[in-house]
C-alpha positions in Angstrom: 26.5 -27.1 6.4 29.5 -24.9 5.7 29.0 -21.9 3.4 32.1 -23.2 1.5 30.2 -26.1 0.1 28.6 -25.1 -3.2 25.1 -26.4 -3.8 24.9 -24.8 -7.2 27.1 -22.9 -9.7 27.8 -19.4 -8.3 25.9 -16.5 -9.8 28.3 -13.9 -8.3 31.9 -14.5 -7.2 34.5 -12.2 -5.7 38.1 -13.4 -6.1 40.8 -11.7 -4.0 38.9 -8.4 -4.6 40.3 -5.1 -3.4 38.1 -2.1 -3.5 38.6 1.7 -3.2 39.4 4.7 -5.4 42.2 6.0 -7.5 43.0 9.6 -8.2 46.0 11.2 -9.9 48.1 11.2 -6.7 47.1 8.1 -4.7 45.1 5.0 -4.4 42.7 4.8 -1.5 42.0 1.2 -0.5 38.9 0.6 1.6 38.9 -3.2 1.9 40.9 -6.0 0.5 41.1 -9.8 0.1 37.3 -10.0 -0.5 36.2 -13.5 -1.4 32.7 -14.9 -1.6 30.3 -16.9 -3.7 26.6 -16.3 -4.0 24.4 -19.1 -5.4 21.0 -18.9 -7.1 18.1 -18.3 -4.8 20.1 -16.7 -2.0 19.3 -13.5 -0.1 22.5 -11.9 1.1 23.0 -8.8 3.2 26.0 -6.6 3.1 26.4 -5.0 6.5 28.9 -2.7 8.2 29.0 0.6 10.0 28.7 3.9 8.2 31.7 4.6 6.0 32.9 0.9 6.1 32.7 0.6 2.3 29.3 -1.0 1.6 28.4 1.3 -1.3 31.9 1.1 -2.7 31.7 -2.7 -2.8 28.2 -2.6 -4.4 29.4 -0.2 -7.1 32.5 -2.4 -7.8 30.3 -5.5 -8.1 28.0 -3.7 -10.5 31.0 -2.3 -12.6 30.2 1.3 -11.8 33.7 1.7 -10.5 36.6 -0.7 -11.2 38.2 -3.0 -8.7 41.7 -2.0 -7.5 42.8 -5.7 -7.8 41.1 -9.1 -8.1 38.1 -9.9 -10.1 34.3 -10.1 -10.0 32.6 -12.9 -11.9 28.9 -13.3 -12.9 28.0 -16.8 -14.2 31.8 -17.4 -14.1 32.4 -14.6 -16.6 34.5 -11.6 -15.5 32.5 -8.4 -15.5 35.4 -6.7 -17.2 34.7 -8.9 -20.3 31.0 -8.1 -20.4 29.5 -5.3 -22.6 27.0 -3.0 -20.9 24.0 -4.8 -22.6 25.3 -8.2 -21.6 25.8 -7.1 -18.0 22.3 -5.6 -17.9 20.9 -9.0 -18.8 22.7 -10.6 -15.9 22.3 -8.1 -13.1 19.9 -5.2 -12.2 21.0 -2.5 -9.8 18.9 -0.3 -7.4 21.0 2.5 -5.9 20.1 4.8 -3.0 19.1 8.3 -4.1 19.4 7.6 -7.8 17.9 10.2 -10.2 14.5 9.0 -11.1 11.6 11.0 -12.5 8.7 10.7 -10.1 6.4 12.2 -12.8 6.4 8.8 -14.4 3.6 6.4 -13.6 4.3 3.2 -11.7 3.8 1.3 -15.0 6.1 3.6 -16.9 8.9 3.5 -14.3 8.8 -0.3 -14.0 8.8 -0.6 -17.8 12.2 1.1 -17.8 13.5 -2.2 -16.5 12.9 -3.6 -20.0 15.1 -0.9 -21.7 18.1 -3.2 -22.2 15.9 -5.5 -24.4 13.8 -3.1 -26.4 14.6 -1.6 -29.8 15.8 2.0 -30.2 12.3 3.3 -30.1 11.7 1.6 -26.7 8.7 -0.4 -28.1 7.5 -3.0 -25.6 6.7 -6.4 -27.0 4.1 -8.7 -25.5 6.8 -10.5 -23.5 7.9 -7.1 -22.2 4.4 -6.2 -21.2 3.9 -9.5 -19.5 7.1 -9.2 -17.4 6.2 -5.6 -16.4 2.7 -6.6 -15.3 4.1 -9.6 -13.4 6.7 -7.5 -11.6 4.1 -4.9 -10.6 1.8 -7.7 -9.3 4.6 -9.4 -7.4 5.2 -6.3 -5.3 1.4 -5.7 -4.8 1.0 -2.5 -6.8 -1.4 -3.5 -9.6 -4.1 -1.1 -8.2 -1.6 1.8 -8.3 0.1 1.1 -11.6 -1.4 4.2 -13.2 -0.5 6.6 -10.4 2.4 8.9 -10.8 5.3 8.0 -8.5 5.2 11.3 -6.7 1.8 10.3 -5.3 3.3 7.2 -3.6 4.6 6.8 0.0 8.3 6.0 0.5 7.5 2.4 1.0 5.4 2.1 -2.1 8.1 3.9 -4.2 10.7 1.4 -2.9 8.5 -1.4 -4.1 8.3 0.3 -7.6 12.1 0.2 -7.8 12.1 -3.4 -6.8 9.5 -4.1 -9.5 11.7 -2.3 -12.1 14.6 -4.7 -11.1 12.2 -7.7 -11.4 11.0 -6.5 -14.8 14.6 -6.5 -16.0 14.5 -10.2 -15.4 18.1 -10.8 -14.3 19.3 -13.7 -12.2 21.0 -11.2 -9.8 19.7 -8.0 -8.2 22.0 -5.6 -6.3 20.4 -3.1 -4.0 21.9 -0.3 -1.9 19.9 0.4 1.3 16.5 -0.6 0.1 14.9 0.3 3.5 16.2 3.9 3.8 13.6 6.4 5.0 11.1 3.6 5.9 9.5 3.0 9.3 10.1 -0.2 11.2 7.1 -2.0 9.7 7.9 -1.2 6.1 11.6 -2.1 6.7 10.5 -5.5 7.7 7.9 -5.7 4.9 10.5 -4.8 2.2 13.0 -7.3 3.4 10.4 -10.0 3.7 9.4 -9.2 0.2 13.0 -9.7 -1.0 13.0 -13.0 0.9 9.8 -14.2 -0.9 11.2 -13.1 -4.3 14.3 -15.3 -3.9 12.3 -18.3 -2.7 9.8 -18.1 -5.6 12.0 -17.1 -8.5 15.5 -18.5 -7.5 16.9 -15.0 -8.3 19.8 -14.0 -6.0 19.6 -10.6 -4.2 22.5 -8.9 -2.5 21.5 -5.7 -0.6 23.5 -3.3 1.6 21.7 -2.5 4.8 21.9 -1.0 8.3 19.1 -3.4 9.4 21.5 -5.9 10.9 19.0 -7.6 13.3 16.5 -8.1 10.4 19.2 -9.4 8.1 20.3 -11.9 10.7 16.8 -13.3 10.9 16.0 -13.3 7.1 19.2 -13.8 5.1 20.9 -16.9 3.9 24.4 -15.3 4.0 26.0 -12.2 5.4 28.9 -10.2 4.0 30.4 -8.1 6.8 32.8 -5.2 6.2 34.6 -4.2 9.4 37.8 -2.0 9.4 38.9 -3.1 5.9 38.3 -6.8 6.5 35.4 -8.7 4.9 33.9 -11.8 6.5 31.4 -14.0 4.7 29.1 -16.9 5.9 25.7 -17.9 7.2 24.4 -15.9 10.2 25.0 -18.9 12.5 28.5 -19.4 11.2 29.4 -15.7 11.9 27.8 -15.8 15.3 29.7 -18.9 16.3 33.0 -17.1 15.2 32.1 -14.1 17.4 32.3 -11.9 14.3 29.8 -9.4 15.5 31.3 -8.9 19.0 33.6 -6.1 17.9 31.4 -4.4 15.3 30.4 -1.5 17.6 32.0 0.0 20.6 30.7 -1.9 23.6 29.9 1.1 25.8 26.4 1.4 24.1 25.7 -1.6 21.9 26.4 -5.3 22.5 25.7 -8.4 20.5 23.5 -10.9 22.5 24.3 -14.4 21.3 21.2 -15.8 23.0 18.7 -13.7 21.0 21.2 -13.4 18.1 20.7 -9.7 17.9 22.2 -6.4 18.8 20.8 -4.6 21.8 21.5 -1.5 23.9 23.8 -2.0 26.8 22.0 -1.3 30.1 23.6 0.0 33.3 23.0 -3.4 34.9 25.0 -5.3 32.2 
C-alpha cells in the first residue's frame, strides 16, 4: 500500500517545510520542500549522513527553532498556534546531550514528565503517580526506580529518558539519536523497545538515527535527508526507488537490495 494513502488522521504533518537558520546577515537553508504525514501508531526513523540536518529538522518539528517557510501541524493544528503547555500535552521531546541532573533518582527523573500537568508546587496526583509507575514498568526499570541516575549504565539511562517521555503521555514522541553511546545489542534493544511502545500504545515515535540498517528492519516509515532533499516512504518504497544507492560514496559502502542493508564494499565487488 502506498504511504500516500492515509489510514488515520495524521498526528504530525510537514507542509512545504523549509528548515535552517537565520542570523542578522543571512538565511542558511539546510533542506526545503519537506512534506510528510505520520499517523498514530507509527515508528518513523529520520536518517541521513552527519551534518545533513536531522537535528535541525527535529528542533523545527518540536518548535525549538522556527521553520524558514512552510508549516508543521500536530493534530491538524499549526505548532505556531499552540502555547507551550498545549504543545507539551501533544508531543514529548528527548534530545541528545540535554542537561539532566543524574543526581535524581529514576523515579524523580521520570516524574518530570508530568511537569506540564502538575500545579505550581509540582504535586503529583494519583493519576500522575500511576502514569510514572506505568512508564517505569514499561521500560523494565521498576527494580531500579530508587537508584540515582548516575549509577545507571548508558543503556539504562536511555530507558529512563524514554520513560520520562512516556510519563508525559503525549500521542507523539520525538527523539534525537536515542542509541548514541550504546553497544550493538543495546542499540537493537532500545529500537525494539520503541517498536513495542508504538504497537501497544498507538503512540507515534519519530527518532533521528545513524542506525540505518536497524531502522530499515523495524520502522514503518523512513524520512531521509540527503543533500538538502527529503524523501519519505516505507522502507520497501524507498528501496524500490533506489533512494539509498547514492547516500554514501560507493568506494567503501554500498546498499545491497537483496539483504536490504548497507554493507562494506569488498575488493571482489
